[in-house]
C-alpha positions as CSV (number, residue, x, y, z in Angstrom):
1,M,129.0,95.0,82.8
2,S,128.2,98.6,83.6
3,R,126.7,100.9,81.1
4,S,128.6,103.9,79.9
5,S,126.6,106.8,78.6
6,R,124.0,104.9,76.7
7,T,120.3,105.2,77.5
8,L,118.4,102.1,78.4
9,Y,114.7,101.4,78.3
10,A,112.9,98.9,80.7
11,V,110.6,96.7,78.7
12,G,109.7,94.2,81.5
13,K,110.4,93.0,85.0
14,I,111.3,89.4,85.9
15,V,108.8,88.2,88.4
16,K,109.4,84.4,88.8
17,A,111.2,81.4,87.6
18,F,109.4,78.9,85.3
19,G,110.3,75.3,85.2
20,I,113.7,73.8,85.7
21,N,115.6,75.0,82.6
22,G,116.1,78.6,83.5
23,E,113.1,80.2,82.0
24,V,111.7,83.4,83.6
25,V,108.4,85.1,83.5
26,V,108.5,88.7,82.6
27,N,105.7,91.2,83.5
28,L,105.6,93.6,80.5
29,M,106.3,97.3,80.7
30,T,105.4,97.7,77.0
31,D,102.3,97.7,74.9
32,S,104.0,95.3,72.5
33,P,104.5,91.9,73.9
34,A,105.4,90.6,70.4
35,R,108.6,92.6,70.5
36,F,110.1,89.9,72.8
37,K,109.9,87.4,69.9
38,T,112.3,89.5,67.9
39,L,114.7,90.7,70.6
40,E,118.1,89.1,70.3
41,R,120.1,90.9,73.0
42,V,118.9,92.4,76.2
43,L,120.4,93.8,79.4
44,I,119.3,92.5,82.8
45,G,119.8,94.3,86.0
46,R,118.1,95.8,89.1
47,N,118.7,99.3,87.7
48,D,119.9,100.8,84.5
49,S,123.4,101.6,85.7
50,D,124.5,98.0,86.6
51,V,123.4,95.5,83.9
52,E,124.6,92.4,82.3
53,E,124.1,91.9,78.6
54,T,122.7,88.5,77.4
55,T,121.1,86.8,74.5
56,V,117.5,85.8,74.3
57,E,117.2,82.1,73.2
58,Y,113.4,82.3,72.8
59,A,110.3,84.0,74.2
60,T,106.8,82.6,74.5
61,I,104.0,85.1,74.8
62,G,101.2,84.0,77.3
63,T,98.2,85.5,79.0
64,R,100.0,86.3,82.2
65,G,103.3,87.7,80.7
66,V,106.1,86.5,78.6
67,R,108.3,83.5,79.3
68,V,111.9,84.1,78.3
69,K,114.9,81.9,78.1
70,L,118.2,83.7,78.4
71,T,121.5,82.1,77.3
72,N,123.2,82.9,80.6
73,V,120.6,81.4,82.9
74,H,120.8,77.5,82.9
75,D,118.6,76.3,85.7
76,R,115.9,77.2,88.1
77,S,118.4,78.6,90.7
78,G,119.9,80.9,88.1
79,A,116.4,82.1,87.2
80,E,115.4,82.6,90.8
81,G,118.6,84.7,91.2
82,I,117.4,87.3,88.8
83,I,113.9,87.7,90.0
84,G,113.2,91.4,90.5
85,S,115.6,92.4,87.8
86,F,114.4,94.5,84.8
87,V,114.8,93.6,81.2
88,F,116.3,96.6,79.4
89,V,116.9,97.4,75.7
90,G,119.1,100.0,74.1
91,E,118.2,102.7,71.6
92,K,118.4,100.4,68.6
93,D,115.8,98.1,70.0
94,R,113.5,100.9,71.2
95,I,110.0,100.9,69.7
96,R,109.2,104.1,67.8
97,V,105.9,105.6,68.6
98,P,103.7,107.2,66.1
99,K,103.6,111.0,65.7
100,G,101.6,112.6,68.4
101,K,102.2,109.7,70.9
102,Y,104.8,109.7,73.7
103,F,106.4,107.4,76.2
104,V,105.6,108.2,79.8
105,H,109.4,108.7,80.5
106,D,109.4,111.4,77.8
107,I,106.6,113.3,79.5
108,I,107.7,113.1,83.1
109,G,109.8,116.1,84.0
110,L,108.4,118.4,81.3
111,E,107.4,121.9,82.3
112,V,103.8,122.9,81.7
113,V,102.9,126.4,80.7
114,D,99.6,128.0,79.8
115,Q,98.7,130.0,76.7
116,D,100.2,133.1,78.4
117,E,103.5,131.3,79.1
118,N,102.8,131.2,82.8
119,L,104.5,128.2,84.4
120,I,101.8,125.9,85.8
121,G,104.1,123.2,87.1
122,T,106.2,120.1,86.2
123,V,104.9,116.7,85.2
124,K,105.7,114.3,88.0
125,D,103.5,111.4,87.0
126,V,101.2,110.1,84.2
127,L,98.1,108.2,85.2
128,N,96.9,105.7,82.7
129,L,93.1,105.8,83.1
130,P,90.5,104.0,81.0
131,A,89.2,107.0,79.2
132,H,92.6,108.8,78.7
133,D,95.9,109.6,80.4
134,V,96.1,112.3,83.0
135,Y,99.2,114.4,83.6
136,V,99.9,115.0,87.3
137,L,101.8,118.2,87.9
138,D,103.8,119.5,90.8
139,S,102.7,123.1,91.0
140,G,104.6,124.7,93.9
141,G,103.9,121.7,96.2
142,R,100.4,121.3,95.1
143,E,99.1,118.6,92.7
144,V,97.4,119.7,89.6
145,M,95.8,117.2,87.2
146,V,95.5,117.9,83.5
147,P,93.7,115.4,81.2
148,A,96.0,114.5,78.3
149,V,93.3,115.3,75.7
150,N,93.3,117.8,72.7
151,E,91.0,120.1,74.5
152,F,93.7,120.9,77.1
153,I,97.0,119.9,75.6
154,Q,98.0,122.4,72.8
155,K,101.5,121.2,72.1
156,I,104.2,118.9,73.5
157,D,107.7,120.0,72.6
158,L,110.1,117.3,73.7
159,E,113.1,119.3,72.5
160,A,112.2,122.4,74.5
161,R,110.9,120.1,77.3
162,I,107.6,122.1,77.5
163,I,103.9,121.2,77.3
164,R,101.6,124.1,76.3
165,V,98.1,123.8,77.7
166,R,94.8,125.6,77.6
167,L,93.2,125.4,81.0
168,I,89.6,126.1,82.0
169,E,88.6,128.2,85.0
170,G,89.0,126.4,88.2
171,M,91.6,123.8,87.1
172,V,94.4,125.6,88.9
173,E,93.7,127.4,92.1
């Protein structure tokens, strides 16, 4: 089944088969492993443009990922055949983040401007570091890193696709 114009969100990646009954181990791409216990339908595919919809029979949350049994995978061979595939959900199964929090895919691609409306660059990556996230910008071929903390980030406007920042001297040279 190919997707039409719907947006899909990857919540995990199938990394190995488990046992002989078609279970798979999924590495999480979400902060909410418990969400797998309530998922009923998911889409499986190597990318978001060529997916197959299936039903989750059950999910078991473990220390090294989530074990999932899908209705269309009946044995170990079938499970091995989907290793490397992503587990996608649609908009209705997407987790809502609290106000002031954002998904990485929402931040990547936003333009970053300073308090004088000067274009600093475009977010090309988000580093998830122990203390806080860091936005990695492409600024005319150079990399600029901006800590994603209130001291620097003034406003994130997803509708306008802009992040307004207050930079200190020496951050961009």
